[in-house]
N, C-alpha and C positions, 0 to 999 in steps of 0.2 A: 505494500500498500505504498502510495505516494503523500508527505506529508512538508506540509508545508514547512521552509526553513528558516532561520534567523529570528523569531518571531519571542517576544517578552515573556508569553504564556505559552505553555507546555499545553495545559490542558483550564480549562472556563467554564466552567458548571451555574445554571441559573436555577436558583432553590427557596424554598419559602425555610426558612428555619426556626425553629422548637428547641422543646427540651425532653425529657423525657427522665421518668419517676420509677425506681426498682425498687419493691423491695429489696431489704435487704434476707440474702440466704435465703435465696428461689422461694421467696415465701408469696401467698397469693393478695392481693390486696383485700382488706377487711380481715385478715384474720388476726386472732390474738398474737400478741407480742410481735407482729411482723406491723408494726408501725414504723422502724425505721425507714427513712428511705434515698436513694442516691437519685442527685441530679445529675444528667446527661445532657450536653448540644445535640441537636440530631437535624438531619434530612440525610434522606437516600441520597442527592445528589454530594452532598460538602462529606456521606461517607466512604462516596468512590473519590473523589481528588482529594483524599486524606492522605494514600497509597503515595499518589507519585507527591506529593509534600513534605512526606515524612521519606521520603527516599529522594532529598535534594532538587525534583524539578518544579518551577515556579505554578503553580495553579492559585487558580482565581475562582471568588466566586461573588455571580450575582444575586443579591436581596433586597429586602425591605428590614429597617429595625422602629419599632416602637420609640417615638424621640426620648430622653426621660428615663428609660424602662429599665429598673437591676435588672430584669431578666434580658434584656439585649445587651446590657453591660457585660454579664452572662455570656452569653453567646459569643460577643465580639475578643473578648480574654481567652476562649477557648478557642475558636478559630486561628486566632495570634498563637496560639502555644504550640496546635498542629504546625506552623509554616503555612499557612492560609490567608492570601490576601484577599481583601473584600472590597467592594463599594457596593451602595444600594442609597437609598433616598431615607430621609428621618421623617417617618409620619410621628405627626400628633397623635398622640391617644385619645384623645378626646373628650377625656372624661371616662368617670371608673367604668362605664358600658361601653365604653369605644373600643380602640383596635387593641388586640395583643397577641402575643408570640404563642404557635398551637402548645398543648400540652396531650403527651402522649405518654398513659399510663398500662406500664407492661412491666410484669414478673417475669421471672427467666424459668418459672415449672421447674418440676424436681420427679426424678423417677420418672412412673407412670401419668405422673399428671401434667399435661402441656399447660407451655405457657399461654396467659391473657394478655390480650390488646385492648385498650380501648382511646379511642382517638377523642378526645375534647378540642375541638376546631374553629367554633365560633367565633368571630370576631379577627378572627387568623389575621394577619396584617400582610401575608405573600399573597394575600386570596387578589390582592390590588396593585399587584406587579404588573405592568405594561409598555411596549416596547420603545412608551415618550419617556423613560425615566429612564434610560441609559442609552449613552455614546455608543449606538454601535460602529460606527463611519469612525470614529478614533479607536476603539476595540477591534476591531478584523482589518482595518485596513492601516493605521499608522502603527500600535503596539507591535499588532499578527498576534493567530490563534494556531496552536497546531492542533488540536480537538478540540470541537465545546459536543460536551456529555451533558443528556437533559432523558431524563426521567417521565414516566406517564404520569406515578402520582403529583407531578408538580403540573404537568401542560394538561391533568383533567382537575386542575383543584377550581378553577374558574374561567368564565371566556376569555378573559382578558390576559391569563397566564399563557394557556391556550394559543393565542394570537400573539406573547411575545416567544412563545417557541420556537412555534413557524417563522415567523418573522427576524429570529437569530439563524434556524437552519438557512433560511436562503439569501441572508448576508453573510454567513461563514461559507456556504457556496460561491458566491460570488469573488466571494477574497480568497478562493483556494484553502480555504479550512477544510477537514476534515468532520465529517459529523455523526456522531456516536447517539443512538435513543434504544433505552431500554424500554421497554413498552408497557410493562408491569399492570396490567391490566388489576384494575379494582375497583371489585365488583358496586360498593357500596356508594365509591367517588361516580360509577355508573348508573343509577338508577336515576332513571325519567329521561335521560339526555341522551339514549345510546345514537341517535342519528347525528345529532352533535359531535360527539366525542370522538365517533367514527369517522366521522369528515376532517376532523382536526389529527387526528390520529395519522390517518391517509397520508392526510396531506406532509406532516411530518417526517412518515417514512418514508415517505417518497424523495426527501432530499439524503437520505442517510448513507454515508459510510458501512456501518458496522449498523448491526441489528441485535439486540437480544431480549432475550427472551421465552418461554418458555410455550409448549404446542397450546396451551391453554390460552397463553397471551394472543397469539394469532388468531386463533381460532375465533378468540370472542371478541378481540377488537376488528379484528377486519376481514371476518368471515371465510380465511381461508382453512380450507376441507382439510381432513389430517384421522388419523384414527383416534378412539374415543380411550376417553384417560383411565377407565377403571381398570380397579383391579389385574392390571399388570405389574411388576416386579418394574426394582428400577433399569434394570441393564435392558429390559424391552421397551423402556419408557428412553431410553436414551437412542437408544436404533429406532423409535418411531418419527423422533424429534431428526433423528439426521435423515430419515426419507420425506424430512415436510418438509425440506431446505431449499429444496429444488421450487416445489410450490409456492415458496415466500421470494425467492429471487425473479420466480415469474411477476408476482404483485410490485414486484421492487425491483426494479433492473441495477438501480445505482450502488445497491448493498452488495461489498467486495467482501465482509466477512458475516456471518451470521454464527451465534453462540448462546448454549445457556448451560445452566447445571439443575443438575436432579439431586435430590434427594431422599434415600426413604430414613425414616425414622424408628430407629429399635428401643431405644429408651430417651430422655430428656437432652443424657449426656453420653450416650452414644449414636453416632449417624452413620451411617452410606453416602458419602457424596461422592457426585459426580458429574462430568462435562464431556461435553461436546463444542467442535468449531469446525464449519464449514469456511475453506477458504477458496473463492469464487476463482479470483485470481491464480492462484496454482492447480485450482480443480482438485483439490483435496479435502480428506475430512480429517481431523482429527478428534481420537476419544481422547477420553480421561475413566478407564473401568472404574465403578465404584470401590472404593477404601470406604475400612472403619474411620472415623476419625473422633477425638471427647469430644465434648462440647459443654464450656462453662454456660454460656447465652448464645442463642441462635440468631436473634436479630443482629442483622447485617453482614450474616453469611454472604447473601446475595450481591451486597453493595463491594464489597469486599474484592471479590471475583474479579468482575467489572472495572474495580480500580486499579483490581494487580492485572486484569487484561491493555488495559488500556495504557498504563503503564511500558510494560513489555511492546506493544505499537510504537511509541513515541521512542523508546529505545533505538527500535531498527530490527531488532527479532524479529525471527520467522514463528510464523500462526504454529506451530508445534512449541516450540520454548515459550511464546507468551500465553500458551494453555495454561501449563505445566504451570506455572509460576501464579498465573489468573487462579487455580484450583489449591495454592496452596499458600495465598494473600487471602482468599474465601475459609479455607481453613483455620486460618491464623485469627480473621476476624472473629470466629465463634470462641477464640480462649480470653476473650476484652471483653468486662462487664459493658465498655462501651461499646457504641452501634458500630464502630468503624475500629480497621485493624490502625498497629502505630508500629510498623516493623522500626528497625534499628539499621540494617543493612542489608542488602539483597541476599549475602551467604546466610541473614539468618531467616529469610525466606525459604533459598533454596534449603536449608534444612530440615524445613519440615516436607516440603516432596519429596524427601529424599528416607524420610520417616527417622532422621536423626537425633530425638530429642535430649543429647547428653549436653552435661554441664560445660558448656566454653569458659574458660580461662582467661 
């Protein structure tokens, strides 16, 4: 894949930042003795960008903040700590019942009790983000961007965020920047908006060089025919997705890379984790057969995978090597309480790929 060179930013992501509250010790919300909560700044897209930032690449976040909010200040400190730069308007709260940053209430689960996630997004400031808030000419034409990455979670927040993602995709392509789109179909976001969002998602995906999503994402978001999902193990699901990539390419001919992860949950702390990638430039299919991983907190594993994949492509690696690295950064993300992985260096990631968990002194 050809990537634009001599860019100020290797990776740019538009996103709506929020915070995640997680009970300590894997306890569910409301449990007696489960009152202690961890707080983390989070969003799917910033989770992706964190891989490149921790590994030394310039990664940049487009977002919006509530002016004077202590939550906004917490988010900014967190982004800086990850090595991420950011820009975006400061929006007046408008009183106690005005704008705020989203809250994601998510326990980690334990054993046979799966995690529960509750999204509290009323008044979310990121929902009003739109193209007029950002200087896209400066970003893409003067600063330069290697890859811009977008997620269906952000694109589906509101009509204006969908408009922003589409405008970013079009401006990026015109400037020679590669476009990555993680479909991330979320049924609760799509309810009563199917026609609107299918049109928006199709327009964004039509500009994408890199498409990410499982078979259900492509079936539900775009109506691309594929095998039924029920009752198959992870190996069969990987094979089914691989067979589906031809139809995805037919629908979106600009796509050069199509990839996904799949997991099978044995219990909350033990998963089978696999991945598949189709490189249409080389005409090759690459798979990572399912491998057992230990999971501290599963949320963010998919974002870690995407972040590792984009990092590998930005490094100029062959697709198979980038896929292996992405599998490992996804697995790494599940070893952190934060929703994003925090790799120290590439060697640490390759140690996960190689199954080497020995102490390094």
